[in-house]
N, C-alpha and C positions, 0 to 999 in steps of 0.2 A: 504493500500500500504506500509506503514512504517513497519508494522509487517511482511509483506511478504518479504521485503528486509532483515529485521533482521533475519528471519527464514532461508533465503537462505545463509546469511553470517555464521550463527551459524552452519548450516548443513555442509558447506564446511570445516569449521575448525574441526568439529567433525570427519570428514572422513580423516583428515590429521593425519597420524601416528606421525609426529613430534610434533603436538599440544598435542596429548595425552601423549607423553613422557614428554614434557615440563611441562604440568599441573601436571602430576604424580610426577615428581621430586620436584616441588615446594610444592605440597601437603605433601609429605613425610617430607621434610625439615621443613615445618611449624608445622606439627604435632609433629615431634621430638623435635623441639625447645620449643614448648609449654609444652610438657611433662617434658622435662629437666628443664625448668624454674619453673614449679609448684613443681617438686620434690625438687629442690634446695631451693626454698622459704620455703616450709614446713619444711625442715630439718633445715634451718637457724633460723627460728622462734622458733622451738623447742629447739634448742641450746641456743638461746637468753633467752628464758623464764627459762630454767634450770640454766643458768649462773647467771641470775639476782636473782633467788631464792637462789642459793647457796651463792652468794655474801652477800645477806642479812643475812643468817645464820652465815657466817663468821664474819660479823659486830657485830651481837648480841652476838656472843660467844668469843669476843676478850679479855674478862677478865677484871680484875680491873686495872685501870691506870688513869693517869692524863687526864683531859679533852682535853688539847691541844695535848697531845701525841696521842689521838684518832684521831685528825684531820690529823695527819701524817700517822696513820694506814690506813686511807682513805677508799673510797668506789668506786665501778665502776658503770657507767651508760652504758648500752648496747643499741645501736641504733635500734629502731623498724623500720620496713619497711611495706609498704602497699602491699596487694596481687598483685597489678598491676605491681610491680617490677618483678614478675615472667615473664611478657612479655617484659618489658623494664627496665633492671637494671641500665641504664644510667651511672652516674659517681660513683655508689656505689663501684665498684671494686677499685676505686682510692681514696676513702675517708675512714677514719677510721671507725671501727665498734664499738668501745667502748672508753670511757673516764675515766681515773683515776682521781678522785676528792680528792684533799688534800689541806692543807693550803699552802699559799705562792706559788701557782702554777696555771697557766692558764689551762683551760679545753681543752687540745689538744686531738684530736681523734687519736687513734693508731690502729695498726693491720689492715693494708690495704690489701685486698685480692690480689691485683695485685703484691704486693711484694713477695708473695709466688707462683706466677704463673710461669709455665714453659715458655720457649722461644716461643714455638708454641702457647701457650695460649695468649701471649702478642700480637701476630699478629692479634688477634680479635676472639671473640667467636660468634658462631651462636646463635642468639636469635630470638624470634618471631618478635621483633621490626626490627632487621636488615633484616630479611626475607621480611617483609612487606615493608620496606623502599627501599630495593635494588632489590630483586629478582622479586617481583610482578610487579613493574613498568617495569622492563626489559621484563617480559612476555607480558605485555600489548603492548609495542611498537613493539615486534616481531610479535604480532598478528595483529596489526593495520597498520604497515608500508605500506602494499600492498593494503589497502582498496580502495584507489582511484588510486594510482600509478599502481597497478596490473591491474586494469580495463583499464587504459590508455595504458599499454604495450600490452594488449590483443586486443585492439581496440574496446572494448565493452562499454567504458565510453561514447563515442560519440553516440553510438546507444541508450543507456539508456536515455541520455538527449534529443535525437531526438524524442523519444516516448512521450515526454511531462512530464517526471518524474521531479517534482520540486526538485531543488537542496537541499533545506532545508530538504525535506522528505528523500531524498537519504542519506544525511549526518546523519540524525537522525536514519534511519534504520541501516546504517552501524555501528553507535555508539552502538546501542542496540545489534546488532549482535555480536560485539566484547565484549561488557560488560557482556552479559549473561553468558558465561562460567566463567568469572572472579567472577561474583556474586555467581554462583554455587559453586565456590571454597571458597570464603571468607565468605559469609553469614552464612553457617552452622558452620564454625569454630568460627565465632564471637559469635553465639548463645551458642555453647558448651563452649567457653572461659568465657563468662559472667556467665553462669550457674556454671562453676567450681569456679569462683571467689566467688560466693555466699556460696560455701562450705568451703572456706579457712578462717581460723581465722586470724584476723589482727587488728591493732589499728584503732580506729574510728568506726563509725556505718556502718553496711552493706549497708545501703541506700546511704551513701556518696561514698562508694567504687563503687557501681553499677552506681551511677550518673557519677562519673569520667570515669568508663568503657564505658558508653554510649557515653560520649563526645569523648572519644578516638576512638571509632568505627566511629563516625561522622567525625573526623579529617582524618582518613585514607580513608574513602569513598570519601571525598572531594579531597584528594591527588590523588587517582586513577582516579577520573573524570577529574582532571586537566591534568594528564599524557595522558589519552585517548584523550582528546580534542586536546592537542598539537600534538599527534601522527597523528590524522586525518588531522589536518591543514598542517603538513609537507607532508603527503601523497598526499593531494590535490594540494599542491604547487610544489612538486618535479616533474621533467620531466620523471623520471623512478623509478622503485622499488628499484634499486641499490642506486640511489641518496637518496631516502627517508630513506633506511636502514642505510646508512653510516652517514647521518645527525643525525638521532635519536640515533644511538649508540654513536656518538661523543658527543651529548648533555648529554646522560646518564653518560658517563665516566667523563665528565667535571664537571657536577653538583653533581655527587655522590662521586667523589674522589678528584678532583682538587680544587673546590671551598671550600669545608669544610676544607681542609688542609690549603689553603690560609687564610681562616677566622681565624683559630687557630693561624697561624703564625703572622697575622696582629694584632690580639688582644694581643698577647704576646709582639710584638715589640712596639706597641703603648702604652700599659699599662703593663709594666713588673712588676712582683711580686718579692719581695725580697727573697733571698735564706734563708734557715733555719739559717745559721750562721749569716747573716746580720740581720735577725729579732731578734735573741737572743742578738746580740750586741746592737741593739737599745733599747731592754728592759733592758739590763744591764746598759746602760748609764742613762736611766730614773730612775732606782732603786738607782743608786749611788747618786742621788740628795736627797734622803731621809736621815734623820738623822741616824747615827749608833745606834745600840741597846743600848750601855751604855748611850749615849746622850739622847736618847728617854726616857729611864727609869729615868734618873736624872731630865729631864724636867717634867715628870709626877709626880714624888715625890714632887718637888717644888710646882707644881700646886695643888696637893691634900692637901699638908700641909697648903697652903694658904687658900684653900676652907674650910678645916676642923678646921683651927685655932690651929694647933699643931706645935711643934717646931722641932720634930725629925721624921725621916721616920718610926721608929718603932711604933710611936703613930698613924700612918695612919690606919683608920678602913676600908680599902678597899684593894682589891688585885691589887697591882701595876703591877705585871706581867700580870694579866688578862686584865687590861686597856691597857697596852703597846701592848699586842698581838692583842687586838681588834682594836686599832688604827693603828697598823702596817698593819694588813690585809686590813683595809679600805683604807689606803693610797696607798698600793701596787695595790689593785684592781682598784682604781681610775686612776692609771697610766697605768695599763695593758690593761684595757678594750678598751680605745681609739685605742691602737695599733692593737688589734684584729679586732675592728670595721673597721679601715682603710684597713686592709688586706682583710676583707670580702667585703668592697666596691670596692676594686680593682678587685676582682674576678667578682663581679656583673658588673663592667664596661667592663670587658673582654666579659662577656656574651652579653651585649648590643652591643658591636662591632660585635660579631657573628650574632646577630639579624639583624643588619644593612646590613651585607653582605648576609644574607639569601634571600634578594630580588633577588639575582642572582641564587639561588638554592632552589627550593621547598623542596628538601630533607632536607637541613639544617633547614628550617623553621619547617618542620614536626618533626625532631629530637628534637628541643628545646621544642615544644609544648607537644610532647609525653612524654619526661622526666618530664616535669612539672606536667602533669596529673597523671603520674605514681608515683610521689613523689620521683623520683630518680635524681633530678637535684641538683645543688649546693645550691639553695635557701632553699630546705628542709633540706639539711645537715647543713647549717648554723643555721637554726631554732633549730635543735637538739643541736648543740654545744653551742648556746646561752642559751638554757634552762638548759643544764648541768652546765654551768658556774654559772647561777643564783642559782641553787640548791647547788652547791659547796659552794658558798659564804654564803648562808643562814645557812647551817648546821655548817660550821666552826665558824661563828659568834655566833651561838646559844651556841656552846660549850665554846667559849671564854667568852660569857656573863655569862654562868653558873659559870665560875671561878670568875668573878666579884661578882656575887650574893652570892656565897659561901665564899667570901673573902679567896680564896684558893691560896696556894703557889704551888711550883712544887712538893712537897711531897704529896699533897692532891690527893686522888683517888676516882673514882666513878666506878659503875658497870653496869650490864645489864639494870637496871631500867632507867639509863640515856640514854643508847644506844637505848632503845625502843622509847624514846621521839623524836629521829631523824627519820623523816619520810623516807620511802624507795623511 
């Protein structure tokens, strides 16, 4: 009986020209966004690999110079992305794509794609994630709003129940009838998408990417089931098809556009982040607490003379400049990192606020989980920025330490052999 009801619902929808047009439009948009996402990802990864290799050659070919001068010559780190960002780019357009790593400087990410976007682009781009999060649920509620309300309007719902059709079987049959065309739309695309991911090169193991992709498919299936269940409940509760349609469209508009915007505004109001100018001023105030360069050099000279038992700075058998540079970098980093950590925690707190508000919007919850699985949320960007900062500090201090080991002054130079010791 359940399958009979499902077949009847699916047949009626298939005969409806409006249904075919709606499914066709969603299918075209979803396929187009997937192809565009895959193309952009493959192009971006190729550019990243080329840029990273080119930057390495530039580093190795910088010529003879002092070790500390090389720390200001600097090197770039280009942010890798996972193949899943082809489907859900998340916050990637608003976070930097590369970090310039040099001495006495924090690892700030630069070159945000959104900065170069056109006005139309900033209104929002069509991605596979946005299609699945917005358009497919809209399609589901347009298919399901009349499941019970339409029968009630036609007077056939009472007849069905009078024939002894159990309410649970009736509801399950209608749910399967509405879900079957959605499954025919989504499942083949999911299979094709996962297969395409396996062909794309990216960081991490292919199994990890496929595992995340499988979880992502599960998240969206659960999301669609939730929307379908809610649509059927409203259809059963509403007194007419018009009431059901207006209620569901209102729910879709509020949860898709109003609640996410309120969540962002609430997070920003409750946990505001400092402006770039304010952040730089706070860093400048911290750095002013450090001793000036002449005072630092004088203090190190006195300390080394005492340790080595000599009477004049010329008798010191160590690079005073190297020690001063090493300790200055250490002290500045110890002051700077807590500032960046606090800023990162502030962003995480904003995300937690959005998570709390997501109880009012399944879309917001799916967006957060989808970005996390795709590796395109702020947590993944922060991981990259922290790793770049750690790499920056390590290579800068390695070169400063070489000055100490070589007892080098500012006129001392090294070449390619030294640059090759710095790992890419």
